[in-house]
N, C-alpha and C positions, 0 to 999 in steps of 0.2 A: 240323547244324542242317538243318532241313527248308525246302524252298523253297516259297514262297507262290504260290499260283495268280494269275493276272492279276486276277481279280475281287477277291480278298482284298487285293492290293497296292493295287488302285484304291480300295477302301473304306477302307483305312489311310491312304491319301494324302488322301482326302476328310475323314477325321476329323482328320488332322493339319492340313490347311488350315483347317478350322473352329475347332479349337482355337487355331492362330495368329491367326486373325482376332478371336476372343474375347479372346485376351491383348493384341493390339495395341489393340483397343476400350478394354479397362480401363485399359491403361498410357499411351495417349495421346490416342486420339480423344475419349472420355469427358471427360476433363479439359479438353481444348481446346473442347469443346462447352460445358462448364460455364463456362469463362472467357469465352467469347463472350456467353452469356446475362447473366452477371454484368456485363459491359460495357455491354450493351443497357440493363439496369435502372438501372445508375449514371448512364448518360447521360440517361435519362428522368427521374431524380430531379434531375440538375443542371438540367435544362430547368425542372422544377416549382419548384426553390429560386430560379432566376433570376426566375421570375414572382411569387414569394411576396409581396415588397414591394408590387407593384401591386394584388395580391389582397388583402392586408392593408389597403391604403388603400381599395380599393373596399368591403370589409367594414365598415370604420370608417365610411365616408360612409352606407352603409345603416343601420348603427345609429343614427348621428345623425339621419338622415332619419325612422327609425322613432320615436325619442324625440321629435323635434319634432312628428310627426304624432300621437303619443299625448297630447300636453298639450291639455287641454279648453280650451274658449273661456272667456271671463269670464262668470260667472253672471249670468242674468237670467231671473227667473221668468216674466215675460210672454213672452219670446221661446221659452222652453222649452213652455210651454202652446200658443203660437201653432202652434209646430211640430207637437206632438201633435195638435192639433185639425185643422190642415190634412191631416195624414197620415192621420188617422182618417176624415175625410170622403171622401178620396180612395180609401181602401181598404176601406170597408165595415166599420169598427170602431165600436162604440159606447162613449164614455167613460161609465163608471158614476160614478167618484169620482176627484177629483184633490185629495188631503187639503193642508191648509195645510202649509206648509214648517215643518221643525223645524231649529233652529240649535243646535249645541253648539260651545263654543269654550273654548280654552285660551290661554296667552300667545302662542303662535305660529301656530296653526291654527284655522279655523273649518270645521266640518262642516255642511253643509245637506243635509238629507234631505227628498225629496218621494215621497210614495206615490201610485201611479197604478193604477186598476183599470179595465179595459177588457173588452169582450165582442166576439168575433168569431171568425174561423177561426183556427186554429194557425198556419198559414203567415203570415198577416198580422199576428198578433200578434208573432211572432218577428221579423218585418221590422220592426215598430215598435221593439222593443228593440234591434236591430241599428243602425237608423238613428240612434237617440238617442246610442248610445255611439260607435259605430265611423265611421259616415258624417258625422254633424252635430257629433260631440263636444260634446253639451250637457251631459254628465254621465257619471257612472260607474253601470252597472246593477249595484248591490251584491246585489240578489237578484231572482230571477223566478220565480214559481209559475204553475202553471196547473191549473185545476180545472173539471169539468164540474158545473154548477149546474142544478137543476130549478126552473123556475117553479111554485109550488104552485096558481096559479089555471090556468094554460093546460096544465100538465103537460109543458112543451116543456123540452128541455135546451138549454143554451148553454154555450160554454167561455169562462170568465173568466181573464183573465191579470192577475197582479199584479206590478207592478214597484216596486222601492225604487231611486230614482235619487239618487245622492250627488254632491255637488260640494265640493271642498276649496279654501278660500281661505286665503291666508297673511295674518295679521293684521299682523305687525310685521317687517320685513325686518331690523331690527336687534336682534331678541331673541336672547338667548343660547342657544347650541345646547345 
């Protein structure tokens, strides 16, 4: 058997030590680190689970608040027109037509539809629709359309917005489902 030089023995010792470190890592350290990370994740999940009932109650409250907020006010055409008129005067919108209401009813519900045509800037017309439905809750905007119209006499264009505003009334609370 041939004797190895000091340099070769040192290299063999280095490779052996490196191999030992890799084997030790694979067999013990890596599994210990995985177990520690798993423990941390499980601890975080336990904390989240302990907060779950409070979060569920908070979400339920938010949903009920949202449902209560979404309910429309009682229908009154005069109040609706008064709001539209006041808003339009304050925001530079011209009311072109406010059609007579149409009512359709069955045994349980009555659907009231009002059609509105206004002229003005797009931003202000959209604000009007938003305020009718979301802020003031005076009805549901069933449809909204916008169209540029040209005045034949003056050859000026203007934006016309058309809204269909609906309101549902319950006819008889004792009606069969």
